[in-house]
C-alpha positions in Angstrom: 0.0 -0.1 0.0 2.9 2.5 0.9 4.5 1.8 -2.4 1.2 2.4 -4.2 0.7 5.7 -2.5 4.3 6.8 -3.2 3.7 5.7 -6.8 0.4 7.7 -7.1 2.2 10.8 -5.6 4.9 10.6 -8.1 2.4 10.3 -11.0 0.5 13.2 -9.7 3.7 15.4 -9.3 4.7 14.5 -12.8 1.1 15.3 -14.2 1.4 18.8 -12.3 4.8 19.5 -13.8 3.5 18.6 -17.3 1.3 21.7 -17.3 3.9 24.1 -16.1 6.5 25.7 -18.3 9.7 27.6 -17.6 9.1 31.2 -19.2 12.2 32.9 -20.3 12.6 36.5 -20.2 15.3 38.6 -21.8 17.1 41.1 -19.7 18.9 43.2 -22.4 21.1 46.0 -21.0 24.3 47.8 -21.6 26.4 45.6 -19.2 29.5 47.1 -21.1 29.7 50.4 -22.6 29.1 54.0 -21.7 26.4 53.2 -19.0 27.7 50.0 -17.6 27.6 51.4 -14.0 23.8 51.9 -14.2 23.1 48.3 -15.7 23.5 46.1 -12.6 20.8 47.8 -10.5 18.5 47.7 -13.5 19.1 44.2 -14.1 18.6 43.5 -10.4 15.4 45.5 -10.4 13.9 43.4 -13.2 15.2 40.1 -11.9 13.6 40.8 -8.5 10.1 41.1 -10.3 10.9 38.1 -12.3 11.8 36.1 -9.1 8.7 37.4 -7.2 6.4 36.2 -9.9 8.2 32.9 -10.3 8.4 32.1 -6.5 4.6 32.8 -6.2 3.7 29.8 -8.4 0.7 31.8 -9.6 1.7 32.6 -13.2 -0.7 30.9 -15.6 -0.5 27.1 -14.7 2.2 27.4 -12.1 4.8 28.5 -14.7 8.3 29.6 -13.5 10.2 32.3 -14.9 13.9 32.6 -15.7 15.8 35.7 -16.5 18.4 35.5 -19.4 20.8 38.4 -19.8 22.0 40.0 -23.0 24.5 42.8 -23.5 23.3 45.6 -25.8 26.5 47.6 -25.1 24.3 50.7 -25.5 26.4 52.2 -28.5 26.8 49.2 -31.0 23.7 48.7 -32.9 25.2 45.5 -34.5 26.2 44.0 -31.1 22.8 44.9 -29.7 21.1 43.3 -32.5 23.1 40.1 -32.2 22.4 39.9 -28.5 18.7 40.4 -29.2 18.6 37.6 -31.9 20.5 35.2 -29.3 17.8 35.8 -26.9 14.9 35.3 -29.2 16.3 32.5 -31.4 18.5 30.6 -29.0 17.2 31.2 -25.6 13.5 31.5 -26.8 12.5 34.2 -24.5 8.9 35.2 -24.4 9.6 39.0 -24.0 12.5 41.4 -23.7 13.1 43.8 -20.7 15.2 46.3 -22.6 17.0 47.5 -24.4 18.7 50.3 -22.5 19.9 53.1 -24.7 17.6 54.5 -27.5 19.9 53.5 -30.5 20.3 50.0 -29.3 16.5 49.8 -28.5 15.7 50.9 -32.0 18.0 48.5 -33.6 16.7 45.5 -31.6 13.1 46.5 -32.1 13.4 46.9 -35.9 15.8 44.0 -36.7 14.7 41.4 -34.1 11.5 42.1 -32.2 9.2 43.1 -35.1 10.4 40.3 -37.4 9.8 37.8 -34.7 6.7 39.3 -32.9 8.4 39.8 -29.5 7.3 42.4 -27.0 9.9 44.8 -25.7 9.4 47.1 -22.6 12.4 49.4 -22.1 13.0 51.1 -18.8 15.4 53.7 -20.1 15.2 54.4 -23.8 14.1 58.0 -24.0 14.6 59.3 -27.4 11.5 61.3 -28.7 11.9 59.5 -32.1 10.6 56.3 -30.4 7.3 57.8 -29.7 6.4 57.6 -33.4 8.4 54.6 -34.6 6.3 51.9 -36.1 6.4 48.9 -33.8 3.5 46.6 -34.6 2.2 47.3 -31.0 5.2 45.4 -29.6 7.1 48.2 -27.9 6.5 50.0 -24.6 8.6 52.0 -22.2 8.4 52.8 -18.5 10.5 55.8 -19.1 9.1 59.1 -20.4 10.2 60.6 -23.6 13.0 63.2 -23.6 10.6 65.7 -25.0 9.4 66.0 -21.4 12.8 65.8 -19.9 14.0 68.7 -22.0 11.1 70.9 -20.7 11.9 69.9 -17.1 15.6 70.7 -17.6 14.6 74.1 -19.1 12.4 75.0 -16.1 15.2 74.3 -13.8 17.6 76.5 -15.5 15.1 79.4 -15.7 14.1 79.1 -12.0 17.8 79.2 -11.1 18.2 82.5 -13.1 20.4 80.9 -15.7 19.7 82.6 -19.0 22.7 81.4 -21.0 23.9 77.8 -21.3 26.3 75.9 -23.5 25.3 72.3 -24.5 27.3 69.3 -25.4 25.6 65.9 -26.3 26.7 62.6 -27.2 26.5 62.0 -30.9 23.6 59.5 -31.1 19.7 59.3 -31.0 19.6 60.0 -27.2 22.0 62.9 -27.1 20.7 64.7 -30.2 17.0 64.2 -29.2 17.5 65.5 -25.6 19.7 68.4 -26.8 17.2 69.5 -29.3 14.2 69.1 -26.9 16.0 71.3 -24.3 17.1 73.8 -26.7 13.5 74.3 -28.0 12.0 74.5 -24.5 14.8 76.8 -23.1 14.5 79.3 -25.9 10.6 79.4 -25.5 11.1 80.3 -21.9 13.6 83.0 -22.6 16.9 81.2 -22.3 19.8 81.3 -24.9 21.9 78.3 -25.9 25.4 79.7 -26.7 26.5 76.5 -28.5 25.1 73.0 -29.1 27.8 70.8 -30.0 28.1 67.0 -30.4 31.0 64.9 -28.9 32.0 61.4 -29.7 32.4 58.8 -26.9 35.5 56.6 -26.5 38.0 59.5 -26.9 41.1 59.9 -24.5 41.1 63.8 -25.0 38.3 66.2 -25.1 40.5 69.5 -24.9 39.3 70.6 -28.3 35.6 70.2 -27.5 36.0 71.9 -24.1 37.9 74.8 -25.8 34.9 75.3 -28.2 32.3 75.2 -25.4 34.4 77.6 -23.3 34.8 80.0 -26.2 31.0 80.2 -26.6 30.7 80.7 -23.0 27.5 80.4 -20.8 26.5 80.5 -17.1 26.2 76.7 -17.1 27.3 73.7 -19.2 24.5 71.2 -19.9 26.2 67.8 -20.4 23.9 65.4 -22.3 26.2 62.3 -22.2 27.2 59.2 -20.6 28.8 59.1 -17.2 31.1 56.2 -18.0 32.2 57.7 -21.3 32.5 61.0 -23.1 30.3 62.9 -20.5 32.9 62.2 -17.8 35.7 63.4 -20.2 34.0 66.6 -21.0 33.3 67.2 -17.4 36.9 66.6 -16.3 38.3 68.7 -19.0 35.9 71.6 -18.2 36.8 71.4 -14.4 40.6 71.3 -15.0 40.5 74.3 -17.4 38.1 76.2 -15.2 35.8 76.7 -18.3 32.6 76.3 -16.3 31.7 76.2 -12.6 28.0 74.9 -12.9 27.0 72.0 -14.7 23.6 70.4 -15.6 23.3 66.7 -15.6 20.5 64.9 -17.3 19.7 61.1 -16.7 22.7 59.6 -18.5 25.1 61.5 -16.2 23.3 60.7 -12.8 24.9 57.8 -11.1 27.1 56.9 -8.2 30.1 57.2 -10.5 29.4 61.0 -10.8 29.6 61.3 -7.0 32.6 59.0 -6.6 34.7 60.6 -9.2 33.9 64.3 -8.9 32.3 64.9 -5.6 33.2 68.3 -4.1 34.3 69.7 -7.5 30.6 69.8 -8.7 29.0 71.0 -5.5 26.1 73.4 -6.5 25.5 71.6 -9.9 22.2 70.0 -10.6 20.1 67.8 -13.0 17.2 65.3 -13.2 16.3 62.0 -14.1 12.8 60.0 -14.6 11.8 58.9 -11.1 8.8 59.1 -8.7 8.0 59.6 -5.1 5.2 57.9 -3.1 4.4 54.6 -1.4 5.4 52.5 -4.4 8.9 53.8 -4.8 9.4 53.6 -1.0 8.4 50.1 -0.9 10.7 49.3 -3.9 13.8 51.0 -2.2 13.1 48.8 0.8 12.9 45.7 -1.3 16.1 46.6 -3.0 18.0 47.3 0.0 17.0 44.0 1.5 18.1 42.3 -1.8 21.5 44.1 -1.6 21.4 46.6 -4.4 20.6 50.4 -4.8 17.2 50.7 -5.9 17.6 54.6 -6.3 19.9 54.1 -9.1 18.6 55.5 -12.3 15.9 53.4 -14.0 16.2 50.6 -11.6 12.5 50.9 -10.5 11.4 51.3 -14.0 13.1 48.0 -14.8 11.2 46.3 -12.0 8.1 47.7 -13.4 8.9 46.7 -17.1 9.3 43.2 -16.2 6.2 43.1 -13.9 4.1 44.6 -16.7 5.1 41.9 -19.1 4.3 39.1 -16.7 1.1 40.7 -15.6 0.0 41.0 -19.3 0.7 37.3 -19.8 -1.6 36.4 -17.0 -4.3 38.7 -18.4 -4.1 37.1 -21.8 -3.7 33.6 -20.4 -0.9 33.3 -22.8 2.9 33.6 -23.0 2.8 34.3 -26.8 3.8 38.0 -27.3 1.4 38.4 -30.1 -1.3 37.8 -27.8 -0.3 39.4 -24.6 1.0 42.6 -26.2 -2.8 43.8 -26.2 -2.9 43.4 -22.5 -0.1 45.6 -21.4 -1.8 48.9 -21.5 -4.8 47.3 -19.8 -2.8 46.1 -16.7 -0.8 49.4 -16.7 -3.7 51.8 -16.6 -6.5 50.0 -15.0 -9.0 50.8 -13.9 -8.8 48.3 -11.2 -7.1 47.6 -7.9 -3.9 49.4 -7.5 -0.7 47.1 -7.5 2.6 48.1 -6.0 6.1 46.4 -5.7 5.8 43.2 -3.6 2.2 42.7 -4.7 2.6 40.9 -7.9 1.3 37.6 -6.5 -1.8 39.4 -5.4 -2.2 40.9 -8.9 -1.9 37.3 -10.6 -4.6 36.1 -8.2 -6.9 39.0 -9.1 -6.3 38.7 -12.8 -7.0 35.0 -12.6 -10.1 35.8 -10.9 -11.3 38.1 -13.8 -10.7 41.2 -11.6 -9.1 44.2 -13.2 -5.7 45.7 -11.8 -4.1 49.1 -12.3 -0.4 48.6 -12.0 1.3 51.4 -10.2 4.5 49.8 -9.4 7.6 51.7 -8.2 7.4 54.4 -10.7 3.7 55.3 -10.7 3.2 53.7 -14.1 0.7 55.4 -16.4 1.2 54.6 -20.1 0.1 57.1 -22.7 0.1 57.4 -26.5 1.8 54.5 -28.1 2.7 52.8 -24.8 5.2 55.3 -23.1 5.1 56.6 -19.5 3.7 59.9 -18.8 6.4 60.3 -16.2 7.7 62.2 -13.4 11.2 63.4 -12.6 13.4 63.7 -9.7 15.5 66.9 -9.6 18.9 66.3 -7.9 21.6 68.8 -6.7 25.2 68.0 -5.6 25.4 69.2 -1.9 28.2 68.4 0.4 29.8 66.2 -2.3 26.8 64.1 -2.5 23.8 63.6 -4.9 20.7 64.9 -3.0 17.1 64.8 -4.1 15.6 68.3 -4.3 12.0 67.6 -5.3 9.8 65.7 -7.9 8.3 67.4 -10.9 
């Protein structure tokens, strides 16, 4: 009898396992390249959401979820495309959390996601060009467009009485898009851009670029660049020559590296990055601290939200097929329904299974507009006492 019971239990377990799958999700970020210091907390945020859902055992028929990392490098479109292809064709992912930078995201979307019908949700690709890009309904982002960041940055300068500013930008989709957006908004508010000049990443010497910026002058230098690449080179050159005393840092420049490498040299400088306040972010920061990483790092909360949105959409569609669940992303993001915050993904899966609507707020107060991008709020920062301090949210 004992043997019969054991055999029956084994058969039952086998039958249960037969209905459960291991869903793979790509985590495609710039683990190497000009923003490599930001990638780990973003990956950890996404993987925390993935683990939360997997451990709950509530996704579809008890499916588990496994994260598969890919390196987009941020700046090499061919490498990003190859990494995306590996995730889709070899690893068979059901969706991609990423990519990280706008150019890499565009390349993967057009060359991999659209041809294969795979959903992408980027936590950090902010180029305004992505708002109108044909995407077959497969692309979403939890970060707001730089059209909005440009306006916020212009407001900050005007409010601080800075009426003349020089601008340098990394020569790619992200840099050009944000620089143009800022210049347009700044001029409309009465500001004057003395020069708007591109810089290339990967150079060892930026003295020529700094000389041109210094010659044009301005009460502040806006550095639309990457903290682990040319942005730091420009900043170091400007500091060493005394070309500027006040610097403005958009999202690509705001990281622990800025604080560690420049500290007291940039006290009084300021900037902004997409982020939000509130209970959702507070909860997320606590979860991240417990997990051993910095959840306040740029786009980390948005990465958690991007992964969570995909998984909740799968539950709502009762399918891991991207061509099916893509139509549920906006629904779970915007409700109406019960609000869902970090740490409540199991609860959300239960509600969806019961046929009850949810309104996913997440860490970043998710609200998707237009073609599936975040309406977005921004955290204004200032360097005080050698540290990055939050001033307010806009």
